[in-house]
Structures are given as C-alpha cells and as structure tokens.
HTML snippet that shows the backbone in 3Dmol.js (N, CA, C, O; Angstrom):
<script src="https://3Dmol.org/build/3Dmol-min.js"></script>
<div id="view" style="width:600px;height:400px;position:relative"></div>
<script>
const pdb = `
ATOM      1  N   MET A   1     -13.711  15.368   6.792  1.00  0.00           N
ATOM      2  CA  MET A   1     -13.075  16.481   5.353  1.00  0.00           C
ATOM      3  C   MET A   1     -13.685  15.686   4.202  1.00  0.00           C
ATOM      4  O   MET A   1     -13.768  14.490   3.923  1.00  0.00           O
ATOM      5  N   ASP A   2     -14.215  17.227   3.458  1.00  0.00           N
ATOM      6  CA  ASP A   2     -14.812  16.979   2.180  1.00  0.00           C
ATOM      7  C   ASP A   2     -13.658  16.204   1.620  1.00  0.00           C
ATOM      8  O   ASP A   2     -12.484  16.328   1.968  1.00  0.00           O
ATOM      9  N   GLU A   3     -14.246  15.195   0.493  1.00  0.00           N
ATOM     10  CA  GLU A   3     -13.545  15.309  -0.903  1.00  0.00           C
ATOM     11  C   GLU A   3     -13.041  15.756  -1.537  1.00  0.00           C
ATOM     12  O   GLU A   3     -12.007  15.363  -2.079  1.00  0.00           O
ATOM     13  N   THR A   4     -13.763  17.016  -1.727  1.00  0.00           N
ATOM     14  CA  THR A   4     -13.356  17.785  -3.180  1.00  0.00           C
ATOM     15  C   THR A   4     -11.901  18.502  -2.499  1.00  0.00           C
ATOM     16  O   THR A   4     -10.779  18.712  -2.959  1.00  0.00           O
ATOM     17  N   ILE A   5     -12.561  18.754  -1.148  1.00  0.00           N
ATOM     18  CA  ILE A   5     -11.145  19.903  -0.651  1.00  0.00           C
ATOM     19  C   ILE A   5      -9.673  18.774  -0.291  1.00  0.00           C
ATOM     20  O   ILE A   5      -8.505  19.164  -0.293  1.00  0.00           O
ATOM     21  N   VAL A   6     -10.137  17.319   0.003  1.00  0.00           N
ATOM     22  CA  VAL A   6      -8.806  16.069  -0.066  1.00  0.00           C
ATOM     23  C   VAL A   6      -8.010  16.623  -1.543  1.00  0.00           C
ATOM     24  O   VAL A   6      -6.909  17.053  -1.889  1.00  0.00           O
ATOM     25  N   LYS A   7      -9.219  16.333  -2.081  1.00  0.00           N
ATOM     26  CA  LYS A   7      -8.126  16.237  -3.677  1.00  0.00           C
ATOM     27  C   LYS A   7      -7.906  17.237  -4.084  1.00  0.00           C
ATOM     28  O   LYS A   7      -6.967  17.190  -4.879  1.00  0.00           O
ATOM     29  N   SER A   8      -8.330  18.245  -3.940  1.00  0.00           N
ATOM     30  CA  SER A   8      -7.968  19.893  -4.728  1.00  0.00           C
ATOM     31  C   SER A   8      -6.027  19.777  -3.838  1.00  0.00           C
ATOM     32  O   SER A   8      -4.976  19.721  -4.477  1.00  0.00           O
ATOM     33  N   THR A   9      -6.193  19.774  -1.937  1.00  0.00           N
ATOM     34  CA  THR A   9      -5.118  20.274  -1.861  1.00  0.00           C
ATOM     35  C   THR A   9      -4.002  19.030  -2.347  1.00  0.00           C
ATOM     36  O   THR A   9      -2.899  19.451  -2.696  1.00  0.00           O
ATOM     37  N   VAL A  10      -4.242  17.359  -2.398  1.00  0.00           N
ATOM     38  CA  VAL A  10      -3.577  16.843  -2.773  1.00  0.00           C
ATOM     39  C   VAL A  10      -3.118  17.235  -4.370  1.00  0.00           C
ATOM     40  O   VAL A  10      -1.965  16.912  -4.658  1.00  0.00           O
ATOM     41  N   ALA A  11      -3.769  17.775  -5.228  1.00  0.00           N
ATOM     42  CA  ALA A  11      -3.459  17.755  -6.577  1.00  0.00           C
ATOM     43  C   ALA A  11      -2.240  19.550  -6.774  1.00  0.00           C
ATOM     44  O   ALA A  11      -1.355  19.827  -7.583  1.00  0.00           O
ATOM     45  N   ARG A  12      -2.739  20.205  -5.792  1.00  0.00           N
ATOM     46  CA  ARG A  12      -2.089  21.483  -5.352  1.00  0.00           C
ATOM     47  C   ARG A  12      -0.553  21.232  -5.031  1.00  0.00           C
ATOM     48  O   ARG A  12       0.439  21.838  -5.438  1.00  0.00           O
ATOM     49  N   TRP A  13      -0.697  19.878  -3.960  1.00  0.00           N
ATOM     50  CA  TRP A  13       0.944  19.548  -3.267  1.00  0.00           C
ATOM     51  C   TRP A  13       1.152  18.470  -4.505  1.00  0.00           C
ATOM     52  O   TRP A  13       2.179  17.913  -4.116  1.00  0.00           O
ATOM     53  N   LEU A  14       0.815  17.852  -5.724  1.00  0.00           N
ATOM     54  CA  LEU A  14       1.447  17.360  -6.928  1.00  0.00           C
ATOM     55  C   LEU A  14       1.677  18.564  -7.950  1.00  0.00           C
ATOM     56  O   LEU A  14       2.614  18.398  -8.730  1.00  0.00           O
ATOM     57  N   ASN A  15       1.084  19.542  -8.038  1.00  0.00           N
ATOM     58  CA  ASN A  15       1.861  20.492  -8.989  1.00  0.00           C
ATOM     59  C   ASN A  15       2.729  21.166  -8.628  1.00  0.00           C
ATOM     60  O   ASN A  15       3.791  21.405  -9.203  1.00  0.00           O
ATOM     61  N   ASP A  16       2.237  21.644  -7.339  1.00  0.00           N
ATOM     62  CA  ASP A  16       3.540  22.548  -6.835  1.00  0.00           C
ATOM     63  C   ASP A  16       4.749  22.064  -6.361  1.00  0.00           C
ATOM     64  O   ASP A  16       5.790  22.685  -6.576  1.00  0.00           O
ATOM     65  N   VAL A  17       4.721  20.682  -5.534  1.00  0.00           N
ATOM     66  CA  VAL A  17       5.473  19.903  -4.829  1.00  0.00           C
ATOM     67  C   VAL A  17       6.391  19.256  -5.935  1.00  0.00           C
ATOM     68  O   VAL A  17       7.482  19.619  -6.374  1.00  0.00           O
ATOM     69  N   VAL A  18       5.388  17.907  -6.318  1.00  0.00           N
ATOM     70  CA  VAL A  18       6.183  16.755  -7.302  1.00  0.00           C
ATOM     71  C   VAL A  18       6.696  17.365  -8.559  1.00  0.00           C
ATOM     72  O   VAL A  18       7.867  17.186  -8.894  1.00  0.00           O
ATOM     73  N   VAL A  19       5.674  18.251  -9.440  1.00  0.00           N
ATOM     74  CA  VAL A  19       6.006  18.856 -10.520  1.00  0.00           C
ATOM     75  C   VAL A  19       6.922  20.195 -10.535  1.00  0.00           C
ATOM     76  O   VAL A  19       7.952  20.515 -11.127  1.00  0.00           O
ATOM     77  N   GLY A  20       5.936  20.915  -9.470  1.00  0.00           N
ATOM     78  CA  GLY A  20       6.855  21.741  -9.722  1.00  0.00           C
ATOM     79  C   GLY A  20       8.509  21.773  -9.310  1.00  0.00           C
ATOM     80  O   GLY A  20       9.180  22.656  -9.843  1.00  0.00           O
ATOM     81  N   LEU A  21       9.221  20.771  -8.311  1.00  0.00           N
ATOM     82  CA  LEU A  21      10.359  20.746  -7.923  1.00  0.00           C
ATOM     83  C   LEU A  21      11.233  19.885  -9.088  1.00  0.00           C
ATOM     84  O   LEU A  21      12.438  20.009  -9.304  1.00  0.00           O
ATOM     85  N   ASN A  22      10.448  19.129  -9.664  1.00  0.00           N
ATOM     86  CA  ASN A  22      10.791  18.012 -10.352  1.00  0.00           C
ATOM     87  C   ASN A  22      11.206  16.895 -10.154  1.00  0.00           C
ATOM     88  O   ASN A  22      12.039  16.296 -10.835  1.00  0.00           O
ATOM     89  N   LEU A  23      10.410  16.357  -8.773  1.00  0.00           N
ATOM     90  CA  LEU A  23      10.968  15.625  -7.954  1.00  0.00           C
ATOM     91  C   LEU A  23      10.552  14.312  -8.544  1.00  0.00           C
ATOM     92  O   LEU A  23      10.964  13.310  -7.960  1.00  0.00           O
ATOM     93  N   CYS A  24       9.443  14.077 -10.116  1.00  0.00           N
ATOM     94  CA  CYS A  24       9.376  12.805 -10.316  1.00  0.00           C
ATOM     95  C   CYS A  24       9.330  13.288 -11.876  1.00  0.00           C
ATOM     96  O   CYS A  24       8.349  13.970 -12.169  1.00  0.00           O
ATOM     97  N   PRO A  25      10.147  13.052 -12.771  1.00  0.00           N
ATOM     98  CA  PRO A  25      10.289  13.453 -14.169  1.00  0.00           C
ATOM     99  C   PRO A  25       9.195  13.132 -14.970  1.00  0.00           C
ATOM    100  O   PRO A  25       9.189  13.615 -16.102  1.00  0.00           O
ATOM    101  N   PHE A  26       7.985  12.203 -14.522  1.00  0.00           N
ATOM    102  CA  PHE A  26       7.322  11.047 -15.326  1.00  0.00           C
ATOM    103  C   PHE A  26       5.637  11.954 -14.810  1.00  0.00           C
ATOM    104  O   PHE A  26       4.576  11.844 -15.423  1.00  0.00           O
ATOM    105  N   ALA A  27       5.848  12.699 -13.690  1.00  0.00           N
ATOM    106  CA  ALA A  27       4.507  13.348 -13.145  1.00  0.00           C
ATOM    107  C   ALA A  27       3.899  14.445 -13.863  1.00  0.00           C
ATOM    108  O   ALA A  27       2.691  14.657 -13.750  1.00  0.00           O
ATOM    109  N   GLY A  28       4.817  15.321 -14.761  1.00  0.00           N
ATOM    110  CA  GLY A  28       4.358  16.798 -15.171  1.00  0.00           C
ATOM    111  C   GLY A  28       3.421  16.295 -16.246  1.00  0.00           C
ATOM    112  O   GLY A  28       2.275  16.700 -16.046  1.00  0.00           O
ATOM    113  N   LYS A  29       3.536  15.604 -17.231  1.00  0.00           N
ATOM    114  CA  LYS A  29       2.865  15.463 -18.402  1.00  0.00           C
ATOM    115  C   LYS A  29       1.557  14.982 -18.198  1.00  0.00           C
ATOM    116  O   LYS A  29       0.479  15.442 -18.574  1.00  0.00           O
ATOM    117  N   PRO A  30       1.883  13.807 -17.426  1.00  0.00           N
ATOM    118  CA  PRO A  30       0.036  13.630 -16.945  1.00  0.00           C
ATOM    119  C   PRO A  30      -0.868  14.650 -16.229  1.00  0.00           C
ATOM    120  O   PRO A  30      -2.065  14.875 -16.411  1.00  0.00           O
ATOM    121  N   ALA A  31       0.055  15.246 -15.318  1.00  0.00           N
ATOM    122  CA  ALA A  31      -0.306  16.351 -14.092  1.00  0.00           C
ATOM    123  C   ALA A  31      -1.295  17.358 -15.022  1.00  0.00           C
ATOM    124  O   ALA A  31      -2.419  17.726 -14.683  1.00  0.00           O
ATOM    125  N   LYS A  32      -0.429  17.802 -16.592  1.00  0.00           N
ATOM    126  CA  LYS A  32      -0.680  19.088 -17.253  1.00  0.00           C
ATOM    127  C   LYS A  32      -1.597  18.495 -17.871  1.00  0.00           C
ATOM    128  O   LYS A  32      -2.225  19.478 -18.267  1.00  0.00           O
ATOM    129  N   GLU A  33      -2.323  17.340 -18.374  1.00  0.00           N
ATOM    130  CA  GLU A  33      -3.157  17.007 -19.365  1.00  0.00           C
ATOM    131  C   GLU A  33      -4.464  16.270 -18.363  1.00  0.00           C
ATOM    132  O   GLU A  33      -5.263  15.414 -18.744  1.00  0.00           O
ATOM    133  N   ASN A  34      -4.385  16.847 -17.120  1.00  0.00           N
ATOM    134  CA  ASN A  34      -5.210  16.396 -16.373  1.00  0.00           C
ATOM    135  C   ASN A  34      -5.483  14.610 -16.267  1.00  0.00           C
ATOM    136  O   ASN A  34      -6.675  14.355 -16.438  1.00  0.00           O
ATOM    137  N   ARG A  35      -4.956  13.854 -16.119  1.00  0.00           N
ATOM    138  CA  ARG A  35      -4.434  12.500 -16.348  1.00  0.00           C
ATOM    139  C   ARG A  35      -4.405  11.870 -15.146  1.00  0.00           C
ATOM    140  O   ARG A  35      -4.463  10.640 -15.161  1.00  0.00           O
ATOM    141  N   VAL A  36      -4.327  12.439 -14.108  1.00  0.00           N
ATOM    142  CA  VAL A  36      -3.872  11.781 -13.021  1.00  0.00           C
ATOM    143  C   VAL A  36      -5.603  11.814 -11.871  1.00  0.00           C
ATOM    144  O   VAL A  36      -6.404  12.723 -11.656  1.00  0.00           O
ATOM    145  N   ARG A  37      -5.546  10.391 -11.405  1.00  0.00           N
ATOM    146  CA  ARG A  37      -6.371  10.138 -10.791  1.00  0.00           C
ATOM    147  C   ARG A  37      -6.437  10.266  -9.577  1.00  0.00           C
ATOM    148  O   ARG A  37      -5.663   9.564  -8.925  1.00  0.00           O
ATOM    149  N   PHE A  38      -7.409  11.236  -8.800  1.00  0.00           N
ATOM    150  CA  PHE A  38      -7.197  10.956  -6.807  1.00  0.00           C
ATOM    151  C   PHE A  38      -8.539  10.494  -6.681  1.00  0.00           C
ATOM    152  O   PHE A  38      -9.516  10.903  -7.309  1.00  0.00           O
ATOM    153  N   PHE A  39      -8.490   9.415  -5.624  1.00  0.00           N
ATOM    154  CA  PHE A  39      -8.984   8.712  -4.847  1.00  0.00           C
ATOM    155  C   PHE A  39      -9.230   8.995  -3.206  1.00  0.00           C
ATOM    156  O   PHE A  39      -8.292   9.078  -2.414  1.00  0.00           O
ATOM    157  N   VAL A  40     -10.477   9.114  -2.870  1.00  0.00           N
ATOM    158  CA  VAL A  40     -10.386   9.434  -1.430  1.00  0.00           C
ATOM    159  C   VAL A  40     -11.064   7.867  -1.033  1.00  0.00           C
ATOM    160  O   VAL A  40     -12.130   7.326  -1.329  1.00  0.00           O
ATOM    161  N   SER A  41      -9.793   7.417  -0.156  1.00  0.00           N
ATOM    162  CA  SER A  41     -10.707   5.971   0.235  1.00  0.00           C
ATOM    163  C   SER A  41     -11.236   6.470   1.880  1.00  0.00           C
ATOM    164  O   SER A  41     -10.583   7.118   2.699  1.00  0.00           O
ATOM    165  N   HIS A  42     -12.160   6.106   1.969  1.00  0.00           N
ATOM    166  CA  HIS A  42     -12.945   5.850   3.040  1.00  0.00           C
ATOM    167  C   HIS A  42     -13.051   4.584   4.117  1.00  0.00           C
ATOM    168  O   HIS A  42     -13.944   4.269   4.903  1.00  0.00           O
ATOM    169  N   ALA A  43     -11.803   4.014   3.825  1.00  0.00           N
ATOM    170  CA  ALA A  43     -11.900   2.493   4.578  1.00  0.00           C
ATOM    171  C   ALA A  43     -11.060   3.118   6.197  1.00  0.00           C
ATOM    172  O   ALA A  43     -10.233   3.994   6.448  1.00  0.00           O
ATOM    173  N   VAL A  44     -11.915   1.984   7.095  1.00  0.00           N
ATOM    174  CA  VAL A  44     -11.772   2.001   8.182  1.00  0.00           C
ATOM    175  C   VAL A  44     -11.017   1.047   9.128  1.00  0.00           C
ATOM    176  O   VAL A  44     -10.935   1.285  10.333  1.00  0.00           O
ATOM    177  N   ASP A  45     -10.483  -0.011   8.564  1.00  0.00           N
ATOM    178  CA  ASP A  45      -9.327  -1.109   8.579  1.00  0.00           C
ATOM    179  C   ASP A  45      -8.707  -1.436   7.362  1.00  0.00           C
ATOM    180  O   ASP A  45      -8.885  -0.855   6.292  1.00  0.00           O
ATOM    181  N   ASP A  46      -7.988  -2.371   7.573  1.00  0.00           N
ATOM    182  CA  ASP A  46      -6.724  -2.525   6.575  1.00  0.00           C
ATOM    183  C   ASP A  46      -7.077  -3.493   5.473  1.00  0.00           C
ATOM    184  O   ASP A  46      -6.387  -3.771   4.492  1.00  0.00           O
ATOM    185  N   GLU A  47      -8.450  -4.034   5.845  1.00  0.00           N
ATOM    186  CA  GLU A  47      -8.735  -5.060   4.579  1.00  0.00           C
ATOM    187  C   GLU A  47      -9.391  -4.124   3.914  1.00  0.00           C
ATOM    188  O   GLU A  47      -9.005  -4.035   2.749  1.00  0.00           O
ATOM    189  N   ASP A  48     -10.382  -3.264   4.262  1.00  0.00           N
ATOM    190  CA  ASP A  48     -11.016  -2.152   3.466  1.00  0.00           C
ATOM    191  C   ASP A  48     -10.087  -1.495   2.595  1.00  0.00           C
ATOM    192  O   ASP A  48     -10.155  -1.308   1.380  1.00  0.00           O
ATOM    193  N   LEU A  49      -9.130  -1.149   3.499  1.00  0.00           N
ATOM    194  CA  LEU A  49      -7.607   0.188   2.663  1.00  0.00           C
ATOM    195  C   LEU A  49      -7.559  -0.928   1.063  1.00  0.00           C
ATOM    196  O   LEU A  49      -7.758  -0.735  -0.137  1.00  0.00           O
ATOM    197  N   LEU A  50      -7.150  -2.195   1.999  1.00  0.00           N
ATOM    198  CA  LEU A  50      -6.381  -2.975   0.531  1.00  0.00           C
ATOM    199  C   LEU A  50      -7.363  -3.211  -0.496  1.00  0.00           C
ATOM    200  O   LEU A  50      -7.001  -3.225  -1.672  1.00  0.00           O
ATOM    201  N   GLN A  51      -8.492  -3.387  -0.199  1.00  0.00           N
ATOM    202  CA  GLN A  51      -9.716  -3.450  -1.375  1.00  0.00           C
ATOM    203  C   GLN A  51      -9.613  -2.064  -2.180  1.00  0.00           C
ATOM    204  O   GLN A  51      -9.380  -2.194  -3.382  1.00  0.00           O
ATOM    205  N   ASP A  52      -9.771  -0.586  -1.628  1.00  0.00           N
ATOM    206  CA  ASP A  52      -9.885   0.154  -2.270  1.00  0.00           C
ATOM    207  C   ASP A  52      -8.546   0.208  -3.201  1.00  0.00           C
ATOM    208  O   ASP A  52      -8.720   0.413  -4.403  1.00  0.00           O
ATOM    209  N   LEU A  53      -7.265   0.041  -2.725  1.00  0.00           N
ATOM    210  CA  LEU A  53      -6.024  -0.264  -3.552  1.00  0.00           C
ATOM    211  C   LEU A  53      -6.124  -1.141  -4.601  1.00  0.00           C
ATOM    212  O   LEU A  53      -5.638  -0.896  -5.705  1.00  0.00           O
ATOM    213  N   GLU A  54      -6.839  -2.346  -4.280  1.00  0.00           N
ATOM    214  CA  GLU A  54      -6.573  -3.328  -5.393  1.00  0.00           C
ATOM    215  C   GLU A  54      -7.725  -2.455  -6.981  1.00  0.00           C
ATOM    216  O   GLU A  54      -7.485  -2.398  -8.187  1.00  0.00           O
ATOM    217  N   GLN A  55      -8.751  -2.009  -6.268  1.00  0.00           N
ATOM    218  CA  GLN A  55      -9.558  -1.615  -7.292  1.00  0.00           C
ATOM    219  C   GLN A  55      -8.862  -0.723  -8.107  1.00  0.00           C
ATOM    220  O   GLN A  55      -8.844  -0.786  -9.336  1.00  0.00           O
ATOM    221  N   GLU A  56      -8.186   0.258  -7.300  1.00  0.00           N
ATOM    222  CA  GLU A  56      -7.417   1.118  -7.920  1.00  0.00           C
ATOM    223  C   GLU A  56      -6.602   0.857  -8.557  1.00  0.00           C
ATOM    224  O   GLU A  56      -6.327   1.782  -9.320  1.00  0.00           O
ATOM    225  N   MET A  57      -5.962  -0.043  -8.680  1.00  0.00           N
ATOM    226  CA  MET A  57      -4.508  -0.699  -9.323  1.00  0.00           C
ATOM    227  C   MET A  57      -5.465  -1.562 -10.202  1.00  0.00           C
ATOM    228  O   MET A  57      -4.759  -2.069 -11.073  1.00  0.00           O
ATOM    229  N   LYS A  58      -6.326  -1.821 -10.304  1.00  0.00           N
ATOM    230  CA  LYS A  58      -7.341  -2.623 -11.705  1.00  0.00           C
ATOM    231  C   LYS A  58      -7.455  -1.658 -12.505  1.00  0.00           C
ATOM    232  O   LYS A  58      -7.303  -1.611 -13.725  1.00  0.00           O
ATOM    233  N   LEU A  59      -7.789  -0.725 -11.608  1.00  0.00           N
ATOM    234  CA  LEU A  59      -8.060   0.219 -12.859  1.00  0.00           C
ATOM    235  C   LEU A  59      -6.655   1.315 -13.919  1.00  0.00           C
ATOM    236  O   LEU A  59      -6.699   2.287 -14.672  1.00  0.00           O
ATOM    237  N   LEU A  60      -5.633   0.453 -13.392  1.00  0.00           N
ATOM    238  CA  LEU A  60      -4.271   0.802 -14.414  1.00  0.00           C
ATOM    239  C   LEU A  60      -4.532   0.307 -15.397  1.00  0.00           C
ATOM    240  O   LEU A  60      -4.392   1.055 -16.364  1.00  0.00           O
ATOM    241  N   THR A  61      -4.912  -0.798 -15.637  1.00  0.00           N
ATOM    242  CA  THR A  61      -4.191  -1.799 -16.428  1.00  0.00           C
ATOM    243  C   THR A  61      -5.569  -1.701 -17.311  1.00  0.00           C
ATOM    244  O   THR A  61      -5.637  -2.519 -18.228  1.00  0.00           O
ATOM    245  N   VAL A  62      -6.871  -0.646 -17.127  1.00  0.00           N
ATOM    246  CA  VAL A  62      -7.652  -0.902 -18.274  1.00  0.00           C
ATOM    247  C   VAL A  62      -6.861  -0.068 -19.496  1.00  0.00           C
ATOM    248  O   VAL A  62      -7.301  -0.093 -20.645  1.00  0.00           O
TER     249      VAL A  62
END
`;
const viewer = $3Dmol.createViewer("view");
viewer.addModel(pdb, "pdb");
viewer.setStyle({}, {cartoon: {color: "spectrum"}});
viewer.zoomTo();
viewer.render();
</script>
C-alpha cells in the first residue's frame, strides 16, 4: 500500500477517533498544529522494526 494512503488514513483516524472522541487529552493540540509525525516502516523482521522504532524515538529527543 502507498505510504501516502497509509499516512492519511492514520491521520484521519487520529483526528476522527482519538481527538474527535477525546480519547487522549494531549493529542488535540499537536494534531491541530500539524506536529504529529507519521512514519511507515518497511521492516520485514523484528530487528528491522526495532531499529525503525529506535530511530523514531531518537527524533523525540531532538
């Protein structure tokens, strides 16, 4: 599936469900300000997935 479609689907879910139903009180502001990062992993095994996760977590500390 195309990354753009995956990202837009998840963004719509975030806005409609998580923010729309107020499931996470901390999600609304960053979502409205376009500060939520969406990353699609192409990992095919656990090790690659963990590397992707580690990279994304490092970006949170910047």
